Every structure is written in C-alpha cells, then in structure tokens.
C-alpha positions in Angstrom: 13.9 65.4 -21.1 11.2 66.6 -19.0 8.4 69.0 -20.2 9.8 71.8 -17.9 13.4 71.4 -19.4 12.0 71.4 -23.0 10.0 74.5 -22.3 13.0 76.5 -20.7 15.4 75.3 -23.5 13.0 76.7 -26.2 11.6 80.1 -25.4 8.9 79.9 -28.0 7.6 76.7 -26.5 7.5 78.3 -23.1 5.7 81.3 -24.3 3.2 79.2 -26.2 2.4 77.1 -23.1 1.9 80.2 -21.0 -0.4 81.8 -23.7 -2.7 78.8 -23.6 -3.3 79.4 -19.9 -4.3 83.0 -20.4 -7.8 82.2 -21.5 -8.4 78.7 -20.2 -12.1 78.5 -21.1 -11.4 79.3 -24.6 -8.6 76.8 -24.8 -10.7 74.1 -23.0 -13.5 74.7 -25.6 -11.0 74.3 -28.5 -9.5 71.2 -27.0 -12.9 69.7 -26.4 -13.6 70.1 -30.0 -10.5 68.1 -30.9 -11.4 65.4 -28.2 -14.8 65.0 -29.9 -13.2 64.8 -33.3 -10.7 62.2 -32.2 -13.4 60.0 -30.3 -15.6 60.2 -33.5 -12.7 59.1 -35.8 -11.4 56.4 -33.5 -14.7 55.0 -32.1 -16.4 54.8 -35.3 -13.3 52.8 -36.8 -13.2 50.6 -33.7 -17.0 49.9 -34.0 -16.3 48.9 -37.7 -13.7 46.5 -36.6 -15.9 45.1 -33.8 -18.7 44.5 -36.4 -16.3 42.8 -38.8 -15.0 40.6 -35.9 -18.5 39.6 -35.0 -19.3 38.8 -38.6 -16.2 36.7 -39.0 -17.0 34.8 -35.8 -20.6 34.2 -36.8 -19.3 32.8 -40.2 -17.2 30.4 -38.1 -15.2 27.8 -40.1 -17.4 28.0 -43.3 -14.6 29.9 -45.0 -12.4 26.8 -44.8 -14.9 24.2 -45.5 -15.5 22.6 -48.9 -18.9 20.8 -49.2 -19.4 18.1 -51.8 -22.9 17.0 -52.7 -24.5 15.0 -55.5 -24.4 16.9 -58.7 -27.2 17.8 -61.1 -26.1 15.1 -63.6 -25.2 12.4 -61.1 -26.8 8.9 -61.4 -27.0 8.6 -57.7 -28.9 10.6 -55.1 -25.9 11.3 -53.0 -22.2 10.9 -52.7 -21.0 7.3 -53.2 -18.4 5.4 -51.3 -16.3 5.4 -54.5 -16.4 9.2 -54.7 -15.5 9.5 -51.0 -12.4 7.3 -51.6 -11.5 9.4 -54.6 -11.7 12.6 -52.6 -9.6 11.2 -49.9 -7.1 10.1 -52.6 -7.0 13.7 -53.8 -7.1 15.6 -50.5 -4.3 14.2 -48.4 -3.7 17.2 -46.0 -7.3 17.8 -44.6 -9.9 15.7 -42.9 -12.5 14.2 -45.4 -15.7 13.8 -43.4 -18.7 12.0 -45.1 -22.1 12.7 -43.4 -25.6 11.2 -43.6 -28.5 13.3 -42.4 -32.1 12.9 -41.2 -34.4 14.5 -38.7 -36.3 13.6 -35.6 -38.0 15.1 -32.5 -36.6 14.8 -29.0 -38.6 14.9 -25.9 -37.9 16.0 -22.5 -39.2 14.3 -19.3 -41.8 17.0 -18.9 -43.1 16.5 -22.4 -41.5 19.4 -24.2 -40.4 18.5 -27.8 -37.8 19.9 -30.0 -37.3 19.2 -33.8 -33.6 18.5 -34.5 -31.5 17.7 -37.7 -29.7 14.3 -37.2 -26.3 14.1 -38.6 -24.3 10.9 -38.8 -20.5 11.2 -38.8 -17.4 9.3 -37.6 -14.9 12.2 -37.1 -17.1 14.5 -35.1 -14.0 16.5 -33.8 -13.3 17.7 -37.4 -16.6 19.5 -37.6 -17.7 20.3 -34.0 -16.0 21.9 -31.1 -17.6 20.8 -27.6 -18.2 23.6 -25.3 -18.8 20.9 -22.6 -17.9 17.2 -22.6 -16.0 16.0 -25.7 -16.3 15.8 -29.6 -14.3 12.7 -30.4 -12.4 11.9 -33.6 -14.2 8.6 -33.6 -17.8 8.8 -32.6 -19.0 5.2 -31.9 -21.7 5.0 -29.2 -22.4 8.6 -27.8 -24.1 11.6 -29.2 -23.5 15.3 -29.4 -26.3 17.8 -29.0 -26.4 21.6 -29.6 -26.3 23.7 -26.4 -29.6 25.5 -27.2 -31.6 22.3 -27.6 -30.0 20.8 -24.5 -31.0 24.0 -22.4 -34.6 23.8 -23.8 -35.1 20.2 -23.0 -33.1 20.1 -19.8 -30.7 17.6 -21.1 -27.2 17.3 -19.5 -24.0 15.4 -20.2 -24.5 11.8 -19.8 -28.2 11.9 -20.2 -29.8 9.5 -22.8 -31.5 10.5 -26.0 -33.3 8.2 -28.4 -33.0 8.1 -32.2 -34.6 5.4 -34.3 -35.2 3.2 -31.3 -31.7 3.3 -30.2 -30.3 4.9 -27.1 -27.2 7.2 -27.2 -25.8 9.1 -24.2 -24.9 12.8 -24.6 -21.2 12.8 -24.8 -20.7 16.5 -25.7 -22.6 19.9 -26.1 -21.7 21.9 -29.1 -22.7 25.0 -31.1 -24.5 24.4 -34.4 -22.0 23.6 -37.2 -23.8 26.3 -39.1 -21.4 29.2 -39.1 -24.4 31.6 -38.7 -25.4 29.9 -35.4 -28.8 28.6 -36.4 -30.3 25.1 -36.3 -30.5 22.3 -33.7 -28.5 19.3 -34.3 -28.2 15.8 -32.9 -24.9 14.2 -34.0 -24.8 10.5 -33.9 -22.5 7.7 -35.1 -22.5 7.2 -38.8 -23.7 3.6 -38.3 -27.0 5.1 -36.9 -28.0 6.0 -40.5 -27.0 2.8 -42.1 -30.4 2.7 -43.9 -29.2 5.6 -45.9 -27.5 4.2 -49.1 -25.3 7.1 -49.9 -23.9 10.1 -48.1 -25.9 13.4 -48.2 -22.7 15.4 -48.4 -19.0 15.2 -47.7 -17.1 18.0 -45.9 -13.5 18.7 -46.4 -12.0 20.9 -43.5 -9.1 22.7 -45.0 -6.5 24.7 -43.2 -7.6 28.0 -44.5 -9.6 29.8 -47.1 -6.9 29.8 -49.8 -6.4 26.0 -49.4 -10.2 25.5 -49.4 -10.4 27.4 -52.7 -7.6 25.2 -54.1 -9.2 21.9 -53.0 -12.6 23.1 -54.5 -10.9 23.8 -57.7 -9.2 20.5 -57.9 -12.4 18.6 -57.2 -14.3 20.5 -59.7 -11.6 19.5 -62.3 -11.5 15.9 -61.2 -15.3 15.1 -61.1 -17.0 17.6 -63.4 -16.8 18.7 -67.1 -18.4 21.5 -68.9 -21.4 19.4 -69.8 -21.5 16.9 -66.9 -21.8 17.9 -63.2 -21.2 14.6 -61.2 -20.7 16.4 -58.0 -21.7 19.9 -56.6 -18.7 21.5 -54.8 -19.4 24.5 -52.6 -16.8 26.6 -50.9 -17.6 29.8 -48.8 -14.1 31.3 -48.7 -15.2 34.0 -51.1 -17.9 35.0 -48.4 -15.1 36.1 -46.0 -13.4 38.0 -48.7 -16.6 39.8 -49.4 -17.2 40.5 -45.8 -13.6 41.9 -45.3 -14.1 44.1 -48.5 -17.4 45.4 -47.3 -16.2 46.3 -43.8 -13.0 47.9 -45.2 -15.3 50.2 -47.3 -17.5 50.8 -44.3 -14.6 51.8 -42.2 -13.3 54.2 -44.7 -16.9 55.8 -44.8 -17.0 55.8 -41.0 -13.5 57.6 -40.9 -14.8 60.2 -43.4 -17.9 60.9 -41.2 -15.6 61.2 -38.1 -13.1 63.5 -39.9 -15.9 66.0 -40.5 -15.8 66.5 -36.7 -12.2 67.2 -36.8 -12.7 69.7 -39.6 -15.1 71.5 -37.5 -12.7 71.5 -34.6 -10.0 72.8 -36.9 -12.2 75.8 -37.6 -12.6 76.4 -33.9 -8.8 76.2 -33.4 -8.3 78.7 -36.3 -10.7 81.0 -34.5 -9.0 80.6 -31.2 -5.5 81.3 -32.7 -6.8 84.3 -34.6 -8.4 85.7 -31.5 -5.3 85.1 -29.5 -3.2 86.8 -32.1 -5.4 89.8 -32.3 -5.5 90.2 -28.4 -1.8 89.9 -28.2 -1.0 92.1 -31.2 0.7 94.7 -29.1 2.7 92.2 -27.2 3.9 90.5 -30.4 4.8 94.0 -31.7 7.0 94.6 -28.6 8.8 91.3 -29.0 9.4 92.1 -32.6 10.7 95.6 -31.6 13.1 94.2 -29.1 14.7 91.8 -31.6 12.5 88.7 -31.7 12.7 87.2 -35.1 9.7 86.3 -37.4 10.7 82.7 -37.2 10.4 82.8 -33.3 7.0 84.3 -33.5 5.9 81.8 -36.1 7.1 78.9 -33.9 5.4 80.3 -30.9 1.9 80.5 -32.5 2.4 77.0 -34.2 3.5 75.6 -30.9 0.1 76.8 -29.3 -1.8 75.0 -32.0 0.4 71.9 -31.7 -0.2 71.9 -27.9 -4.0 71.9 -28.4 -3.7 69.1 -30.9 -1.5 67.0 -28.6 -3.7 67.5 -25.6 -7.0 66.9 -27.4 -5.4 63.9 -29.2 -4.3 62.2 -26.0 -7.5 62.8 -24.1 -9.6 61.7 -27.2 -7.5 58.6 -27.6 -7.9 57.6 -24.1 -11.8 58.2 -24.3 -11.8 56.3 -27.5 -10.0 53.3 -25.9 -12.6 53.1 -23.2 -15.4 53.4 -25.7 -13.8 50.6 -27.7 -13.7 48.3 -24.6 -17.5 48.9 -24.3 -18.2 48.3 -27.9 -16.2 45.0 -28.1 -17.9 43.9 -24.9 -21.3 44.3 -26.3 -20.6 43.0 -29.9 -18.1 40.2 -29.3 -18.1 39.5 -25.6 -14.4 40.0 -25.5 -13.2 43.5 -24.7 -9.5 42.7 -24.8 -9.9 42.5 -28.6 -9.6 46.2 -28.8 -6.0 45.9 -28.0 -5.3 44.3 -31.3 -3.5 46.3 -34.0 -6.7 46.4 -36.2 -8.3 48.5 -33.5 -5.5 50.4 -32.0 -4.5 51.8 -35.4 -7.7 53.9 -35.3 -6.5 55.5 -32.1 -3.3 56.4 -34.1 -5.4 57.8 -37.0 -7.4 60.0 -34.6 -4.4 61.2 -32.7 -2.5 61.9 -35.9 -5.4 63.6 -37.6 -5.8 65.9 -34.4 -2.2 67.0 -34.5 -2.1 67.7 -38.4 -5.4 69.4 -38.3 -4.3 71.6 -35.4 -1.0 72.5 -37.0 -2.7 73.4 -40.3 -5.3 75.6 -38.4 -2.4 77.5 -36.7 -0.5 78.3 -40.1 -2.5 81.4 -41.0 -2.5 83.0 -37.6 1.2 82.2 -37.2 2.1 83.7 -40.7 -0.1 86.8 -40.0 1.5 87.4 -36.6 5.0 86.8 -37.8 4.7 89.1 -40.9 3.1 92.0 -39.4 5.3 95.1 -39.1 6.3 95.9 -35.5 5.3 99.6 -35.9 1.8 98.6 -37.1 1.4 96.0 -34.3 2.5 98.5 -31.6 -0.2 101.0 -32.9 -2.8 98.5 -32.3 
C-alpha cells in the first residue's frame, strides 16, 4: 500500500500530514531536533563499537594463547624438554610451540641499526601471520622480520640478515607477536639458539578464549601445587572479557548521553504539538461539532507526532550510518564493519527512541484537543 493510499483510507492520517505542512519551518525545526537526538544516540553507540573493535584487534590472539614459563619453585631456569613433552601429552588439540629468545642488533647497508628481539621457533605459522612472503609451519633456514624493522632498515623479502655469525634470508614479513603491536622481532629457526639449554617459554595456541582458560587450568593442576610452582601459566582470555565488559558499560553511558538530546527534542515536539493544537482550536471545534469523534481527533494529533518521529528517525539513522562509516574508517581502517549487527542495532535504537519519544510527546496535546468541548473550542 502506497503512502497516498494509506492517507486516503484513513482521514485522520491525511489531516495529520496536511497539518504538518501548514507551518513548515516549525515542523522542520522539530524534526531537526529529532535528527540530532538520533545521530547522538546512534553515532555514540557506533563509536563505542568501533573502539571495542580496535581494542580487540590490538589485543590480537593473546586471548587464545596460553604461555608457560619457568615457575618460582622450578629447579631449572626455563622450561625443559620433559615439560614440553608433558604439555604436548596433555594438549592434543592445539599447537604447542616452544621458544628460545635472545636479542641482537641488525644493521642496514647505510649503517642504520635497529635493536630486535630474537625468537627461535620451529612452527612459526602458529604464532605469526605473514603480511608478505610466508610464515612456514617448519622454519628451517629462513627468517621472519617485523614490518616496521624491515621498513626502517630497507630490508625486503629475500634479503639476508645475520644473527650469531649465521646468514638467514628473510622469508616473510610479519607484525609483532605482541597483541598490542609493540616490539621488533627477528624470528629464526629454533636451531639458531641451540646454546640455550632450556626454553624461555612455551606457547599453546588454543582455538578460543574458553579453551585457553581450560588448558591453563589443566596445566596448573598438572604441574603446580599449593606450595610448589613448577611452571608459571599465563592466559589473557580474561582481558578480553574485561574489555568487553568495560565497553558494554561505556556504550550504555554513551546511549544515556545521546538520549538526553532526544529528551530535549521531545520537549520541542510537545511545544510544536501544543502550539499547533492551540492555533487549530477553532478548526478542531468545528470537526467535533459536525460529528468527528474524540478518538479521531486523538489519532490525528498522535499521527502528527508519529510522522515527526518517523521522518526524524529515518533521516537521523541515515546520517548516523554515514558518520559510522567515517568512524570505522578512522579507527579500524575497515568502514564496512559498520554494517555488522553490533553497529546497526544502534541505528535501530535511535530510530525506535525517536518514534517512541515523539508519540509520548504528542499524548498530552492529543488528549487536550480530543477532550475539549466543541462549544468552548468554537468560542476560541
């Protein structure tokens, strides 16, 4: 059913639509207030989602990683081969990646130097994702280097780097394994650090945060007692939960701030409806005198308020969507994330709030107009 068909079938809707056009400036200002309120609610909510997405992205895969290091009561300075074998026997559904670490300084051809952390691993693919080149499951002779260090030193794929007197060709360029994007790393085969007797740490790459927490709990029970900490088990899955909880609270606060704008807009609508009712008092009296029922007058005034809410809600939601595209582009680099449900729901919240606030603002003017005696209305 088209809008014109709907208006002609319901006279109260037709009259309400006509009345809004009588004073277009006042109607436009009331609608603008609604638009601002919707944009405030939806844009602030979308901004909160974008910040949460950025924080989650920066956290990276830490939430699903379990890190095992030498415990306070361990007799060895590091994780032993026997302990690694025991961990692999316990964890059969996730990669177990022992690592040895060191540090060195890399130099470019023009003499510029960069301090890097050296990480020796075999299964590099479990910990690192290559943005260029490859990150092999069995790193044997090549090396991986963080993008930032490669750019600073002018190193490209296939270029040689030297560590401990041995030459390794850069096989892949990676981001730092740190979920917060810091640190320069040179990843070499585990054999390059054979002088290290024990492993500095072991990383278990779980499928998700829940599985990581379960693995961490199992390893704690297997290796440690109340009085003896043989290994130190660290899991950051609870960080993601804390981040989500924080941003959920932040989003509620932002919605509350945005809702204030719509409350102000509701007052403006109430004023518009009262002024419109007063100006048309004689007209409403004539309608009542010729047999128009109270319910019809009530529906007419409420329809005016609803139209204001619908128009303002639609325009505000469209403006908020455009704002969301810009926010996601600036914070995450991917504007299409605004079309995910986590973001789109705030458009629905803003639109729904606008319509409800408009209808509530029209209740008193509608009740006042519908219950005034025709004789009194005709007298002015």
